[in-house]
Backbone as JSON, one array per atom type, in Angstrom:
{
  "sequence": "MATPRNRSVQKAFKMLRAFTGPDEWLTSAELSRRASLPEASGYRLIRTLLEIGAVIQDDRGRYGPGMLLVSLSRYVAHERLLRDAAFTILEDLAIELDLIVHMGVLEDGMVTYVAKAGANERFRVHTRVGTQLEAYCSGLGKVLLAALPQYELEAFIFEGDLVPLTANTITDPDAFRAEIERVRDRGWAIDNCEIDANLRCVAVPIRDTGGRTVAAISSSDAAELMTEARVGEVREALRSAAAVIGAQIYRTSGPSPFRLPSVGPDRPLARQRSREAARPLAVSH",
  "N": [[-25.83, -66.6, -102.37], [-23.26, -64.46, -103.49], [-23.17, -62.81, -106.67], [-20.67, -63.73, -108.95], [-17.85, -61.69, -109.87], [-17.03, -60.28, -113.05], [-13.97, -60.6, -114.14], [-12.59, -59.91, -116.46], [-14.03, -57.77, -117.52], [-13.65, -55.89, -115.5], [-10.86, -55.55, -115.69], [-10.66, -54.5, -118.27], [-11.87, -52.01, -117.97], [-10.1, -50.92, -116.19], [-7.95, -50.54, -117.87], [-9.01, -48.6, -119.62], [-9.38, -46.51, -117.84], [-6.83, -45.81, -117.43], [-6.04, -43.86, -119.16], [-5.41, -40.42, -118.93], [-6.35, -38.18, -120.11], [-8.17, -36.77, -122.93], [-6.51, -36.34, -125.11], [-4.31, -37.91, -124.89], [-1.84, -40.24, -125.83], [-0.83, -43.57, -125.67], [1.37, -46.39, -125.33], [0.74, -49.96, -125.52], [2.18, -51.23, -123.5], [2.64, -49.12, -121.7], [0.01, -48.5, -120.93], [-0.66, -50.93, -119.72], [1.1, -50.97, -117.53], [0.17, -48.75, -116.07], [-2.35, -49.69, -115.44], [-1.73, -51.73, -113.8], [-1.37, -54.33, -114.79], [-0.26, -57.45, -116.25], [1.89, -57.28, -119.13], [1.25, -58.91, -121.33], [-1.41, -59.69, -120.87], [-2.55, -57.16, -120.82], [-2.07, -56.34, -123.46], [-3.72, -58.11, -124.93], [-6.21, -57.27, -124.03], [-6.26, -54.59, -124.9], [-6.24, -54.88, -127.63], [-8.71, -56.04, -128.05], [-10.35, -53.96, -127.16], [-9.69, -52.14, -129.13], [-10.82, -53.35, -131.39], [-13.57, -53.07, -130.91], [-13.91, -50.38, -130.94], [-13.47, -48.85, -128.69], [-11.01, -47.84, -128.17], [-8.54, -46.13, -130.2], [-5.91, -46.39, -132.67], [-2.78, -44.9, -133.44], [-0.47, -43.99, -136.13], [1.94, -44.64, -135.08], [1.59, -46.75, -133.46], [0.53, -46.26, -130.98], [-2.08, -45.85, -128.48], [-5.31, -44.33, -128.07], [-8.25, -42.77, -126.52], [-11.34, -43.93, -127.9], [-14.02, -43.51, -130.41], [-16.26, -44.9, -129.55], [-16.43, -44.46, -126.8], [-16.98, -41.74, -126.82], [-19.49, -41.7, -128.08], [-21.03, -43.12, -126.25], [-20.89, -41.4, -124.07], [-22.57, -39.37, -124.75], [-25.04, -40.05, -123.84], [-24.98, -39.67, -121.2], [-25.78, -37.55, -118.7], [-24.17, -35.25, -116.89], [-25.08, -33.54, -114.81], [-27.5, -34.76, -114.17], [-26.63, -37.24, -113.2], [-25.24, -36.4, -110.9], [-27.35, -35.21, -109.46], [-29.17, -37.37, -109.12], [-27.58, -39.2, -107.7], [-27.14, -37.77, -105.42], [-29.56, -37.2, -104.25], [-31.02, -38.48, -102.02], [-29.11, -38.15, -100.02], [-28.87, -35.35, -99.84], [-31.46, -34.72, -99.04], [-31.55, -35.94, -96.49], [-29.53, -34.45, -95.27], [-30.63, -31.88, -95.31], [-32.74, -32.24, -93.54], [-31.31, -32.85, -91.22], [-29.94, -30.43, -90.77], [-32.02, -28.68, -90.74], [-32.45, -26.84, -92.76], [-32.43, -25.29, -96.04], [-30.85, -26.93, -98.73], [-28.6, -26.64, -101.41], [-27.37, -27.77, -104.6], [-24.89, -27.02, -106.99], [-23.53, -26.24, -110.26], [-20.96, -24.89, -112.44], [-21.68, -22.84, -115.13], [-21.02, -21.13, -118.02], [-19.87, -19.05, -116.53], [-21.72, -18.58, -114.56], [-23.64, -19.79, -111.74], [-25.45, -22.73, -111.87], [-28.31, -24.1, -110.51], [-28.62, -27.47, -109.71], [-29.82, -29.19, -108.0], [-32.06, -29.24, -105.21], [-33.0, -29.29, -101.82], [-35.08, -29.75, -98.94], [-36.51, -27.37, -96.57], [-37.07, -24.14, -95.15], [-38.75, -22.67, -92.85], [-38.37, -20.43, -91.35], [-36.83, -18.7, -92.8], [-37.24, -18.13, -95.92], [-36.07, -19.12, -99.08], [-36.46, -18.45, -102.33], [-35.85, -20.38, -104.71], [-35.17, -22.31, -107.66], [-34.6, -25.47, -109.25], [-32.46, -25.46, -112.0], [-32.41, -22.73, -112.41], [-30.28, -19.78, -112.41], [-27.56, -18.12, -110.65], [-25.44, -15.42, -109.56], [-21.93, -16.01, -109.66], [-19.71, -14.78, -108.46], [-20.42, -13.66, -106.03], [-21.63, -15.57, -104.47], [-21.75, -18.45, -102.28], [-21.65, -21.05, -103.44], [-20.7, -20.34, -105.99], [-18.16, -19.22, -105.45], [-16.74, -21.45, -104.52], [-16.74, -23.04, -106.84], [-15.46, -21.37, -108.69], [-12.98, -21.22, -107.48], [-11.91, -23.62, -108.16], [-11.11, -23.4, -110.74], [-8.46, -23.13, -113.2], [-5.89, -20.62, -112.81], [-5.69, -18.84, -114.99], [-8.21, -19.02, -116.16], [-9.8, -18.06, -114.14], [-8.91, -15.42, -114.14], [-9.86, -14.67, -116.64], [-12.58, -14.78, -116.13], [-12.87, -12.67, -114.28], [-12.11, -10.57, -115.91], [-14.08, -10.52, -117.9], [-16.53, -9.47, -116.97], [-18.11, -6.95, -114.92], [-17.77, -6.77, -111.35], [-20.47, -6.5, -109.87], [-21.96, -4.55, -107.31], [-24.2, -6.03, -105.19], [-25.01, -5.91, -102.61], [-23.98, -4.05, -99.66], [-21.88, -5.58, -98.8], [-20.83, -6.98, -100.92], [-18.06, -8.15, -102.73], [-16.23, -6.17, -104.77], [-13.86, -5.22, -105.75], [-11.29, -6.2, -107.89], [-8.74, -7.2, -106.99], [-9.22, -7.72, -104.28], [-11.16, -9.65, -104.64], [-9.7, -11.69, -105.9], [-8.04, -12.35, -103.74], [-9.96, -13.34, -102.0], [-10.85, -15.65, -103.34], [-8.49, -17.09, -103.26], [-8.34, -17.59, -100.54], [-10.51, -19.32, -100.31], [-9.54, -21.49, -101.81], [-7.42, -22.27, -100.17], [-8.61, -23.03, -97.71], [-10.69, -24.7, -98.42], [-13.45, -24.3, -98.47], [-16.29, -22.05, -98.73], [-17.83, -18.86, -98.03], [-20.74, -16.94, -98.35], [-21.05, -13.94, -97.32], [-23.47, -12.26, -96.66], [-23.46, -11.16, -99.2], [-24.86, -11.48, -101.55], [-27.41, -11.1, -100.79], [-28.58, -8.93, -98.33], [-29.52, -9.99, -96.0], [-28.82, -12.61, -95.87], [-26.78, -15.41, -95.21], [-24.44, -17.75, -96.34], [-23.02, -21.02, -96.61], [-20.63, -23.02, -98.31], [-19.31, -25.97, -99.9], [-16.98, -28.02, -101.79], [-17.77, -30.73, -104.07], [-15.91, -33.49, -104.82], [-14.09, -35.53, -107.19], [-12.4, -38.76, -107.35], [-9.88, -38.02, -108.05], [-9.51, -35.66, -106.83], [-10.55, -33.42, -108.05], [-12.79, -30.68, -108.34], [-16.17, -31.09, -108.99], [-18.69, -30.2, -108.59], [-20.71, -28.27, -106.29], [-22.01, -27.94, -102.96], [-24.35, -26.27, -100.82], [-25.6, -24.44, -97.96], [-27.92, -22.22, -96.44], [-28.96, -19.47, -94.34], [-30.79, -17.08, -92.35], [-28.89, -14.16, -91.71], [-28.45, -13.4, -89.01], [-28.85, -15.75, -87.69], [-26.99, -17.48, -88.7], [-24.45, -17.86, -87.19], [-20.94, -17.65, -86.19], [-20.31, -20.04, -84.87], [-22.4, -21.64, -85.78], [-21.88, -21.63, -88.49], [-19.59, -23.23, -88.53], [-20.69, -25.72, -87.76], [-22.51, -26.23, -89.85], [-20.77, -26.24, -92.03], [-19.14, -28.53, -91.54], [-21.06, -30.56, -91.65], [-21.88, -30.3, -94.3], [-19.45, -30.93, -95.58], [-19.14, -33.64, -94.88], [-21.35, -34.76, -96.17], [-20.75, -34.1, -98.83], [-18.47, -35.65, -99.26], [-19.53, -38.21, -99.15], [-21.28, -38.14, -101.34], [-19.46, -37.75, -103.47], [-17.95, -40.11, -103.25], [-19.91, -41.99, -103.76], [-20.54, -41.58, -106.43], [-18.07, -41.8, -107.78], [-16.64, -43.99, -106.84], [-16.05, -46.39, -108.15], [-15.38, -45.61, -110.64], [-13.17, -44.05, -110.99], [-11.3, -40.93, -111.49], [-13.3, -38.07, -112.44], [-14.51, -37.81, -115.81], [-15.26, -35.37, -116.66], [-14.82, -31.8, -116.85], [-14.76, -28.56, -115.3], [-16.69, -26.12, -117.02], [-15.15, -23.97, -119.45], [-14.46, -20.51, -118.99], [-13.22, -18.79, -120.58], [-11.58, -16.56, -123.01], [-12.62, -17.44, -125.43], [-15.32, -17.42, -125.28], [-16.36, -14.72, -124.79], [-18.67, -13.21, -124.25], [-20.4, -14.75, -122.86], [-20.82, -14.8, -120.04], [-21.92, -12.25, -119.62], [-24.3, -12.41, -121.06], [-25.61, -14.43, -119.65], [-25.84, -13.2, -117.17], [-27.61, -11.14, -117.71], [-29.96, -12.52, -117.96], [-30.3, -13.66, -115.49], [-31.64, -13.54, -112.13], [-31.68, -11.8, -108.99], [-31.49, -13.52, -105.81], [-34.58, -14.26, -104.32], [-35.85, -13.61, -101.22], [-37.67, -14.26, -98.23], [-39.04, -13.56, -95.0]],
  "CA": [[-24.43, -66.47, -102.77], [-23.05, -63.26, -104.29], [-22.85, -63.02, -108.07], [-19.23, -63.55, -109.17], [-17.46, -60.56, -110.71], [-16.37, -60.58, -114.33], [-12.65, -60.0, -114.02], [-12.18, -59.33, -117.74], [-14.66, -56.46, -117.63], [-12.95, -55.01, -114.57], [-9.54, -55.24, -116.23], [-10.83, -53.64, -119.43], [-12.13, -50.65, -117.49], [-8.85, -50.41, -115.62], [-7.16, -50.06, -119.0], [-9.59, -47.36, -120.12], [-9.16, -45.46, -116.84], [-5.4, -45.46, -117.43], [-5.9, -42.59, -119.88], [-5.66, -39.28, -118.05], [-6.89, -37.07, -120.87], [-8.65, -37.18, -124.25], [-5.47, -36.17, -126.12], [-3.15, -38.69, -124.5], [-1.56, -41.45, -126.62], [0.05, -44.44, -124.88], [1.61, -47.73, -125.85], [0.1, -51.03, -124.76], [2.98, -51.46, -122.29], [2.38, -48.02, -120.77], [-1.34, -48.71, -120.39], [-0.62, -52.1, -118.84], [1.75, -50.57, -116.27], [-0.75, -47.87, -115.33], [-3.48, -50.5, -114.96], [-1.17, -52.79, -112.94], [-1.66, -55.61, -115.43], [0.85, -58.0, -117.05], [1.87, -56.71, -120.48], [0.58, -59.81, -122.27], [-2.86, -59.55, -120.64], [-2.92, -55.82, -121.25], [-2.08, -56.28, -124.92], [-4.92, -58.79, -125.43], [-7.37, -56.41, -123.74], [-6.25, -53.37, -125.71], [-6.61, -55.26, -129.0], [-10.17, -56.22, -128.04], [-10.92, -52.62, -127.07], [-9.5, -51.54, -130.44], [-11.79, -53.96, -132.31], [-14.94, -52.58, -130.68], [-13.92, -48.93, -131.07], [-13.3, -48.15, -127.41], [-9.75, -47.09, -128.33], [-8.05, -46.06, -131.56], [-4.46, -46.54, -132.74], [-2.18, -44.0, -134.41], [0.49, -44.64, -137.03], [3.14, -45.04, -134.31], [1.23, -47.89, -132.64], [0.03, -45.86, -129.67], [-3.54, -45.92, -128.36], [-6.01, -43.22, -127.45], [-9.68, -43.03, -126.36], [-12.02, -44.06, -129.18], [-15.34, -42.91, -130.62], [-17.29, -45.6, -128.78], [-16.56, -43.76, -125.52], [-17.64, -40.47, -127.1], [-20.91, -41.93, -128.37], [-21.7, -43.5, -125.0], [-20.96, -40.26, -123.17], [-23.69, -38.49, -125.13], [-26.24, -40.46, -123.12], [-24.74, -39.46, -119.78], [-25.91, -36.16, -118.29], [-23.41, -35.1, -115.65], [-25.92, -32.95, -113.78], [-28.48, -35.76, -113.73], [-25.92, -38.2, -112.37], [-25.02, -35.77, -109.6], [-28.63, -35.03, -108.77], [-29.73, -38.67, -108.72], [-26.73, -39.8, -106.68], [-27.14, -36.95, -104.21], [-30.91, -36.84, -103.81], [-31.31, -38.93, -100.65], [-28.12, -37.55, -99.11], [-29.25, -33.95, -99.64], [-32.69, -34.71, -98.24], [-31.17, -36.23, -95.11], [-28.75, -33.32, -94.77], [-31.55, -30.78, -95.07], [-33.46, -32.55, -92.31], [-30.35, -32.73, -90.12], [-29.63, -29.02, -90.53], [-33.26, -27.89, -90.74], [-32.17, -25.75, -93.68], [-32.43, -25.63, -97.46], [-29.54, -27.31, -99.26], [-28.52, -26.56, -102.86], [-26.21, -28.25, -105.34], [-24.74, -26.23, -108.19], [-22.38, -26.39, -111.15], [-20.61, -23.65, -113.13], [-22.0, -22.8, -116.56], [-20.86, -19.79, -118.6], [-19.54, -18.07, -115.5], [-22.82, -18.47, -113.61], [-23.96, -21.03, -111.03], [-26.75, -23.32, -112.19], [-28.79, -25.05, -109.5], [-28.98, -28.78, -110.27], [-30.61, -29.92, -107.0], [-32.49, -28.46, -104.04], [-33.67, -30.15, -100.85], [-35.42, -29.17, -97.65], [-37.3, -26.14, -96.43], [-36.73, -23.32, -93.99], [-39.92, -21.82, -92.61], [-37.95, -19.17, -90.72], [-36.18, -17.83, -93.78], [-37.51, -18.8, -97.19], [-35.28, -18.75, -100.25], [-37.28, -18.88, -103.48], [-34.97, -20.82, -105.78], [-35.65, -23.48, -108.39], [-33.6, -26.22, -110.02], [-32.36, -24.97, -113.37], [-32.16, -21.29, -112.44], [-28.88, -19.4, -112.21], [-27.23, -16.99, -109.8], [-24.09, -14.92, -109.73], [-20.88, -16.84, -109.06], [-18.69, -14.03, -107.71], [-20.87, -13.26, -104.7], [-22.34, -16.68, -103.84], [-20.9, -19.49, -101.73], [-21.46, -22.07, -104.47], [-19.88, -19.8, -107.05], [-16.77, -19.07, -105.02], [-16.13, -22.79, -104.5], [-16.54, -23.49, -108.21], [-14.43, -20.51, -109.29], [-11.69, -21.57, -106.87], [-11.41, -24.84, -108.8], [-10.63, -23.09, -112.08], [-7.07, -22.67, -113.34], [-5.8, -19.18, -112.57], [-5.95, -18.05, -116.2], [-9.64, -18.97, -116.37], [-10.32, -17.13, -113.14], [-8.61, -14.08, -114.63], [-10.8, -14.41, -117.73], [-13.87, -14.52, -115.5], [-12.82, -11.32, -113.71], [-11.98, -9.63, -117.02], [-15.25, -10.52, -118.77], [-17.68, -8.72, -116.47], [-17.91, -6.2, -113.68], [-18.23, -7.34, -110.08], [-21.51, -5.52, -109.53], [-22.36, -4.63, -105.9], [-25.6, -6.35, -104.92], [-25.21, -5.41, -101.24], [-22.8, -3.33, -99.17], [-20.83, -6.56, -98.52], [-20.35, -7.61, -102.14], [-16.67, -7.86, -103.07], [-16.23, -5.62, -106.12], [-12.49, -4.92, -106.16], [-10.69, -7.43, -108.44], [-7.66, -7.74, -106.15], [-9.86, -8.28, -103.1], [-11.83, -10.88, -105.07], [-8.65, -12.72, -106.07], [-7.63, -12.78, -102.41], [-11.05, -14.15, -101.45], [-10.8, -16.97, -103.98], [-7.31, -17.78, -102.74], [-8.73, -18.11, -99.21], [-11.37, -20.49, -100.54], [-8.66, -22.59, -102.22], [-6.6, -22.71, -99.04], [-9.36, -23.67, -96.63], [-11.56, -25.73, -98.97], [-14.87, -23.97, -98.34], [-16.56, -20.63, -98.99], [-18.98, -18.25, -97.37], [-21.36, -15.73, -98.87], [-21.29, -13.17, -96.09], [-24.46, -11.21, -96.98], [-22.95, -10.51, -100.4], [-25.87, -11.54, -102.61], [-28.58, -10.55, -100.13], [-28.1, -8.34, -97.09], [-30.02, -10.75, -94.85], [-28.55, -14.03, -96.12], [-25.41, -15.9, -95.08], [-24.44, -19.08, -96.95], [-21.77, -21.78, -96.53], [-20.56, -23.96, -99.43], [-18.12, -26.83, -99.99], [-16.91, -28.72, -103.09], [-17.88, -32.18, -104.28], [-14.72, -33.83, -105.6], [-13.95, -36.9, -107.66], [-11.31, -39.45, -106.68], [-8.65, -37.34, -108.37], [-9.47, -34.41, -106.09], [-11.07, -32.31, -108.83], [-14.13, -30.21, -107.99], [-17.13, -31.32, -110.07], [-19.92, -29.48, -108.22], [-20.63, -27.75, -104.93], [-23.27, -27.92, -102.22], [-24.38, -25.16, -99.87], [-26.78, -24.25, -97.13], [-27.99, -20.82, -96.05], [-29.95, -19.1, -93.32], [-30.76, -15.67, -92.02], [-27.56, -13.78, -91.26], [-28.34, -13.37, -87.55], [-28.87, -17.13, -87.19], [-25.79, -18.17, -89.17], [-23.34, -17.35, -86.39], [-19.67, -18.32, -86.45], [-20.41, -21.43, -84.4], [-23.32, -22.34, -86.66], [-21.16, -21.81, -89.74], [-18.75, -24.4, -88.36], [-21.53, -26.92, -87.76], [-23.04, -26.44, -91.2], [-19.64, -26.57, -92.9], [-18.72, -29.92, -91.34], [-22.13, -31.42, -92.16], [-21.78, -30.24, -95.76], [-18.26, -31.68, -95.99], [-19.41, -35.08, -94.75], [-22.28, -35.13, -97.24], [-20.04, -34.0, -100.1], [-17.58, -36.8, -99.36], [-20.37, -39.38, -99.45], [-21.76, -38.0, -102.72], [-18.33, -38.0, -104.35], [-17.59, -41.53, -103.2], [-20.99, -42.77, -104.35], [-20.48, -41.46, -107.89], [-16.77, -42.09, -108.39], [-15.88, -45.02, -106.12], [-15.58, -47.44, -109.05], [-15.13, -45.1, -111.98], [-11.96, -43.23, -111.05], [-11.54, -39.5, -111.6], [-14.35, -37.66, -113.35], [-14.09, -37.45, -117.16], [-15.75, -34.03, -116.93], [-14.12, -30.68, -116.23], [-15.58, -27.37, -115.23], [-16.7, -25.42, -118.31], [-14.26, -22.82, -119.58], [-15.06, -19.18, -119.05], [-12.13, -18.04, -121.18], [-11.85, -15.56, -124.04], [-13.32, -17.98, -126.59], [-16.74, -17.13, -125.09], [-16.25, -13.52, -123.96], [-19.94, -12.6, -123.9], [-21.27, -15.74, -122.23], [-21.2, -14.41, -118.69], [-22.78, -11.09, -119.69], [-25.63, -12.85, -121.48], [-26.22, -15.16, -118.54], [-26.17, -12.28, -116.09], [-28.79, -10.39, -118.08], [-31.13, -13.37, -117.76], [-30.37, -14.11, -114.1], [-32.34, -12.68, -111.2], [-31.18, -11.97, -107.63], [-32.25, -14.41, -104.94], [-35.73, -13.67, -103.64], [-35.96, -14.18, -99.9], [-38.73, -13.7, -97.39], [-38.92, -14.01, -93.63]],
  "C": [[-24.28, -65.27, -103.69], [-22.71, -63.63, -105.72], [-21.36, -62.78, -108.31], [-18.95, -62.38, -110.1], [-16.82, -61.05, -112.0], [-15.03, -59.85, -114.34], [-12.19, -59.35, -115.32], [-12.76, -57.94, -117.93], [-13.95, -55.46, -116.72], [-11.59, -54.6, -115.11], [-9.63, -54.3, -117.43], [-11.07, -52.19, -119.0], [-10.9, -50.06, -116.79], [-7.95, -49.87, -116.74], [-7.69, -48.73, -119.51], [-9.36, -46.21, -119.14], [-7.69, -45.05, -116.78], [-5.14, -44.19, -118.23], [-6.24, -41.45, -118.93], [-6.19, -38.07, -118.79], [-7.28, -37.52, -122.26], [-7.59, -37.1, -125.33], [-4.22, -37.0, -125.84], [-3.04, -39.95, -125.36], [-0.51, -42.27, -125.88], [0.24, -45.77, -125.59], [0.86, -48.74, -124.99], [0.85, -51.29, -123.46], [2.73, -50.38, -121.25], [1.0, -48.15, -120.13], [-1.36, -49.86, -119.4], [0.0, -51.75, -117.5], [0.82, -49.69, -115.44], [-1.92, -48.66, -114.73], [-3.03, -51.63, -114.05], [-1.51, -54.18, -113.48], [-0.4, -56.12, -116.13], [0.74, -57.5, -118.49], [1.13, -57.6, -121.47], [-0.94, -59.7, -122.12], [-3.35, -58.19, -121.12], [-3.01, -55.7, -122.76], [-3.34, -56.95, -125.48], [-6.16, -57.92, -125.19], [-7.41, -55.2, -124.66], [-6.61, -53.7, -127.16], [-8.12, -55.49, -129.11], [-10.86, -54.86, -127.99], [-10.78, -51.88, -128.4], [-10.55, -52.06, -131.43], [-13.19, -53.39, -132.14], [-15.02, -51.05, -130.72], [-13.8, -48.16, -129.79], [-11.99, -47.38, -127.37], [-9.44, -47.04, -129.82], [-6.53, -46.12, -131.52], [-3.89, -45.59, -133.78], [-1.12, -44.73, -135.22], [1.78, -45.03, -136.35], [2.83, -46.21, -133.38], [0.74, -47.55, -131.25], [-1.49, -45.82, -129.68], [-4.09, -44.68, -127.67], [-7.49, -43.55, -127.31], [-10.4, -42.98, -127.71], [-13.41, -43.48, -129.21], [-16.45, -43.63, -129.87], [-17.52, -44.9, -127.44], [-17.27, -42.42, -125.71], [-19.13, -40.67, -127.3], [-21.66, -42.33, -127.11], [-21.87, -42.3, -124.08], [-22.09, -39.31, -123.51], [-24.94, -38.82, -124.34], [-26.09, -40.29, -121.61], [-24.81, -37.97, -119.48], [-25.25, -36.01, -116.92], [-24.28, -34.58, -114.52], [-26.95, -33.96, -113.26], [-27.83, -36.81, -112.84], [-25.69, -37.65, -110.96], [-26.31, -35.68, -108.81], [-29.19, -36.36, -108.27], [-28.91, -39.31, -107.6], [-26.86, -39.08, -105.35], [-28.5, -36.79, -103.57], [-31.18, -37.21, -102.35], [-30.37, -38.28, -99.64], [-28.48, -36.1, -98.81], [-30.52, -33.83, -98.81], [-32.39, -34.95, -96.77], [-30.41, -35.07, -94.48], [-29.65, -32.14, -94.45], [-32.35, -30.99, -93.79], [-32.55, -32.37, -91.1], [-30.1, -31.27, -89.76], [-30.87, -28.16, -90.32], [-33.09, -26.65, -91.6], [-32.36, -26.23, -95.11], [-30.99, -25.92, -97.9], [-29.61, -27.25, -100.79], [-27.27, -27.28, -103.37], [-26.12, -27.44, -106.63], [-23.5, -26.58, -108.98], [-22.15, -25.06, -111.86], [-20.9, -23.78, -114.61], [-21.91, -21.36, -117.05], [-20.64, -18.71, -117.54], [-20.64, -17.81, -114.5], [-23.02, -19.81, -112.91], [-25.35, -21.49, -111.44], [-27.13, -24.3, -111.08], [-29.17, -26.36, -110.19], [-29.77, -29.61, -109.26], [-30.93, -28.97, -105.85], [-33.24, -29.4, -103.11], [-34.01, -29.34, -99.61], [-36.24, -27.89, -97.73], [-36.85, -25.42, -95.16], [-37.88, -22.34, -93.77], [-39.53, -20.48, -92.0], [-37.46, -18.17, -91.75], [-36.28, -18.51, -95.14], [-36.67, -18.22, -98.32], [-35.99, -19.32, -101.47], [-36.37, -19.17, -104.67], [-35.57, -22.07, -106.42], [-34.49, -24.15, -109.1], [-33.63, -25.71, -111.46], [-32.11, -23.48, -113.47], [-30.7, -21.0, -112.12], [-28.74, -18.23, -111.23], [-25.79, -16.6, -110.03], [-23.08, -15.83, -109.02], [-19.99, -16.05, -108.12], [-19.11, -13.67, -106.3], [-21.66, -14.35, -103.99], [-21.36, -17.72, -103.32], [-20.61, -20.57, -102.76], [-20.49, -21.58, -105.54], [-18.42, -19.67, -106.66], [-16.05, -20.42, -104.99], [-15.81, -23.25, -105.92], [-15.47, -22.66, -108.93], [-13.05, -20.85, -108.75], [-11.09, -22.81, -107.51], [-10.88, -24.59, -110.2], [-9.12, -22.84, -112.09], [-7.02, -21.14, -113.22], [-6.11, -18.36, -113.82], [-7.45, -17.97, -116.5], [-10.33, -18.07, -115.35], [-10.09, -15.7, -113.6], [-9.55, -13.71, -115.77], [-12.17, -14.08, -117.19], [-13.92, -13.09, -114.96], [-12.82, -10.28, -114.84], [-13.29, -9.46, -117.77], [-16.4, -9.64, -118.26], [-17.38, -8.02, -115.17], [-18.4, -7.0, -112.48], [-19.22, -6.34, -109.49], [-21.89, -5.65, -108.06], [-23.86, -4.89, -105.75], [-25.99, -5.95, -103.5], [-23.95, -4.64, -100.85], [-21.63, -4.27, -98.93], [-20.25, -7.22, -99.77], [-18.91, -7.18, -102.43], [-16.63, -7.41, -104.53], [-14.84, -5.26, -106.63], [-11.83, -6.2, -106.66], [-9.6, -8.04, -107.57], [-8.22, -8.37, -104.88], [-10.57, -9.59, -103.45], [-10.83, -12.0, -105.28], [-8.21, -13.26, -104.71], [-8.69, -13.66, -101.76], [-11.03, -15.56, -102.04], [-9.6, -17.77, -103.51], [-7.58, -18.34, -101.35], [-9.6, -19.35, -99.35], [-10.53, -21.69, -100.94], [-7.89, -23.15, -101.04], [-7.41, -23.5, -98.01], [-10.37, -24.71, -97.11], [-13.04, -25.5, -98.76], [-15.05, -22.47, -98.53], [-17.76, -20.17, -98.2], [-19.44, -17.05, -98.18], [-21.82, -14.95, -97.65], [-22.19, -11.97, -96.4], [-24.04, -10.45, -98.24], [-23.94, -10.52, -101.55], [-27.22, -11.04, -102.11], [-28.15, -10.1, -98.74], [-28.52, -9.13, -95.85], [-29.68, -12.23, -94.92], [-27.07, -14.34, -95.95], [-25.41, -17.37, -95.51], [-23.06, -19.71, -96.84], [-21.78, -22.82, -97.65], [-19.26, -24.73, -99.4], [-18.14, -27.55, -101.33], [-17.28, -30.2, -102.98], [-16.74, -32.54, -105.22], [-14.76, -35.28, -106.07], [-12.73, -37.53, -106.98], [-9.95, -38.86, -107.01], [-8.52, -36.0, -107.67], [-10.01, -33.21, -106.86], [-12.49, -31.97, -108.4], [-15.05, -30.4, -109.19], [-18.45, -30.62, -109.82], [-19.7, -28.92, -106.82], [-22.0, -27.85, -104.28], [-23.18, -26.82, -101.17], [-25.64, -25.2, -99.03], [-26.75, -22.83, -96.6], [-29.08, -20.61, -95.02], [-29.88, -17.59, -93.14], [-29.42, -15.33, -91.38], [-27.43, -13.84, -89.75], [-28.33, -14.76, -86.95], [-27.62, -17.91, -87.61], [-24.57, -17.55, -88.48], [-22.06, -18.09, -86.74], [-19.71, -19.77, -86.03], [-21.3, -22.25, -85.33], [-22.67, -22.58, -88.02], [-20.28, -23.05, -89.66], [-19.54, -25.7, -88.4], [-22.02, -27.25, -89.16], [-21.93, -26.87, -92.15], [-19.24, -28.04, -92.76], [-19.78, -30.9, -91.83], [-22.1, -31.45, -93.68], [-20.59, -31.06, -96.26], [-18.5, -33.18, -95.94], [-20.32, -35.55, -95.88], [-21.59, -35.11, -98.59], [-19.12, -35.19, -100.32], [-18.36, -38.05, -99.74], [-20.85, -39.33, -100.89], [-20.64, -38.31, -103.7], [-17.96, -39.47, -104.41], [-18.65, -42.38, -103.89], [-20.92, -42.73, -105.88], [-19.2, -42.06, -108.45], [-16.02, -43.26, -107.77], [-15.37, -46.11, -107.04], [-15.15, -46.9, -110.4], [-13.87, -44.26, -112.09], [-12.31, -41.76, -111.17], [-12.6, -39.18, -112.65], [-13.8, -37.37, -114.74], [-14.5, -36.04, -117.52], [-14.82, -32.99, -116.3], [-15.05, -29.48, -116.2], [-15.53, -26.63, -116.56], [-15.78, -24.21, -118.31], [-15.06, -21.54, -119.56], [-14.07, -18.24, -119.74], [-12.55, -17.16, -122.34], [-12.52, -16.1, -125.29], [-14.82, -17.76, -126.5], [-16.85, -15.84, -124.28], [-17.58, -12.93, -123.52], [-20.86, -13.52, -123.1], [-21.75, -15.29, -120.87], [-22.14, -13.21, -118.71], [-24.2, -11.49, -120.09], [-26.34, -13.56, -120.35], [-26.66, -14.21, -117.44], [-27.41, -11.47, -116.41], [-30.06, -11.19, -117.83], [-31.33, -13.76, -116.31], [-31.1, -13.08, -113.25], [-31.72, -12.86, -109.82], [-32.04, -12.95, -106.84], [-33.41, -13.65, -104.32], [-35.9, -14.35, -102.29], [-37.1, -13.52, -99.15], [-38.62, -14.3, -96.02], [-40.22, -14.65, -93.16]]
}
C-alpha cells in the first residue's frame, strides 16, 4: 500500500511557492488565493510558517520569504542538482546520438560546463566539467544569453570584444544581436564553426515550470557530419531530453528560485577576467 501523503506539508509548500520573488510582500488572503486554499486554512498555515521562520511579517501585516528559506538554500547547489538529475538522461542521450553531450550554465558572461556524457571516437572534444568557454560563439552560450533580459545582453556586448576565433565567428554587435533574437524566436542555437573551424554544435535550453531557462544542453560533431538533416535530429533529441530533465527537477517544486547570473555593469571586469583564464576548445580527429 502506498504511503499516504501529508496534506499539511503539501499545502504549506503551496503557500511558499505563492511568492514570485524575494522582494514580494503579500497578505495572508493574497497568499491563500494564489495557493488555491481557503483563507482560514491559509491563515493558520502562514502563522505556523511565521513561527518557524519560513516567512517574516512587516509592520503592515504582509508576509515575505523568511531567513529559514535562505539558510536552507545555502545547502543546495544548483549545478549539482542539475547534474545529478540529468546524469542518466544525458548518458542515454549520448548513446542514442553516439555523440558527446554537454550541460552548461552562465557564470560571469562565460559558459561553465556542469556535466558531460558520452564519447565520440570520430571527433574528440577535450572538455572537462568545471571548465569554461566563450558564450558569444558557442551553442550553449547563445541559448543562455538569449534568456537574459535585453539590458543584460547589452551589458554583455558592451563589456568585451567579440573576438574572432574562426572565419565564422560573429563579431559585429548588430549581427550578434540579430543572432540572439533568432535563438529566442526558434528556441535553439547552433555554433556554426564559430568556436572551431571543424566543429558544429546544436544547443537547447532546460527550462523550469515557469518557462525560465536555467541551463542548456548541447551536442557537437565534425562540421561535415553535422548536416542540416542531422542538426534536426540532434535538436529534437536534445529538446526531448531537456524537457525530461526540467520536469524531473521542477515537477513538484514550481518555477526555479534561481536566475541566470547578472553580467551587468556592477561587475564590468568579470567577463574579461574569465576570458583571460579560458582556453579554446581542443579538438582532434
